[in-house]
N, C-alpha and C positions, 0 to 999 in steps of 0.2 A: 429686247435686245436685238440689234440689227443683224442679219445673217447674209443678206445678197445685196448685190449692186449692179447697175448696168451704166454704162458709159455711152454717150451720144452727142450729137450735133446736129442742128437742123437750120434751115432758112426760111424766112416766109415773107410774104407780101401783102398788104391790105390798105385799104382806105384809109386805117388810121394805125397809129404806132402800135395800139392796143390788138389790133385785128392782125398786123404783122407778126407781132409777138405770139399771138395763138396759133398763127399758120406755121411758126417756126417751131412751136412745141409740138404741133402735129408732125410735122417733118420728122423730129427727133424722136417722136413715140412717147410723149410725157403730156398730151393736150388732155387728156381726160382724168389727170388727177389733180389733187389739191397739194400744190407745191408749197413747202414749209423750207425756206432758206436756211441752210445751217453753215457752221464754218467749216474748215477745210481739213478734216481728219476721217480717214476710212478706219474703221475698227479692225482689230486684228482678227484673222479667221473667217472674214466674210468671202463668199463665193460669188463670181462673176456669172452673170446670166446675159443672154442674148436679147432679152427684153424683160419688161416689168411683169412681174408673176402675180401681182395682187389685184384685187377686186377694182375696176375702175371706180372713179369717185372716191377712193381712200385717200387718206393724207400720206404723201409721199417726201420724205427727206431729202432735199438737194442742195448741192453746192453747185452753182451755176454762174455763167457770165453771159451777157447779152449786149447787143448793141444794136441800135435803129438809126436809120438815116432817110432823109427824103431829100438830100442835096444831091442833084446829078453828078455823076463821076466820082462821088466818095465811093472808096471801098473800105468796109468795113468788116471785122473778122471777129470771131469768138473761139475761144480754145479754152480746153480743159485737160489737164493731166494730172495722174496721180503716180506716185512713186511705191511701187510695192517692194517692201523689205525683203532682205535675205532671211532673215530669223523670223519666222511664222508669227512668234509671239508679239512682235511689234506692231505698230499702226502703220497705217500708209498715210502718206501726206498729198493732199490734193491742193491744185493750184489754178486759180481761174485767170482768163485774160480776156480783155476786150479793147479794140482800140481801131483807130482809123490806120489800117495796114492790111497787106496781103495776108492770105492765109498761111504762108511760109514762115512770114515774120511772127505771127501769133504763135505758132505750133514752137519754133525757137525760143520765144519768150517764156512761153509756160512751162517748157521743160528744163530750162535754165533755173527758174524759180521752184520747181521741183527738186532739183539737184541740190540747190544750196540749203533748202529746208531740210533735207534728209541728211546732209552733211551736218548741218547744224545740230542735228539730234545725235550725231554720232551713228546713223544707220547706214548699212551698207544696203544698196539698191539691188534688187534681184530684176526688176523691170520697171519701165516707164510706159504706161499706157497713154496716148494723147489722141484727142479727136478735135479737129478743128473746121471752121467753115468761113467762108466770106460771101460777101454780097455787094452789090454796086447801088448805090442810092439813085432814086429816080425822081423827077420833078412830080410827076402824078400819083405817085403811091409811096407808101413807106414799106422800106425794106428792113429786116432785122436778120442778126445771125446771133444764134444760141448754142452754147455748148453745156453739157451737165454731167456729173455723176449721180445718179439716184441711189438710195439706200433704204431697205426695208428690214 
């Protein structure tokens, strides 16, 4: 059973898309885990932590968004948001977003998606947590924006 979660965002640069993704994970605090991508539900009753508290190398469930670019001038952003329900017995809903836009656009988009998903479930929102980051593409290097919620 999942008991804790961590929300984060990071950006990275590297000679390849995979290296820039790895650097974005490092910037976000998740590089030393085996990420397993999951759908977008935060279990009821989990506690938020300021960092991942399990052993490095462990499997870590994540809902995440990422985007990379090596086109000069491209602004790319990734955002993650979770709607925390007013009623503690209800689940939270996580939404991810990535695209060619600035950080504020990504933040607005993902928060709007959370509001709709919570409304569709009939859940009142206690709080929406949102993390976002953006980066600009360069010709000589790959850039990656990454945002995630890790759960363990």
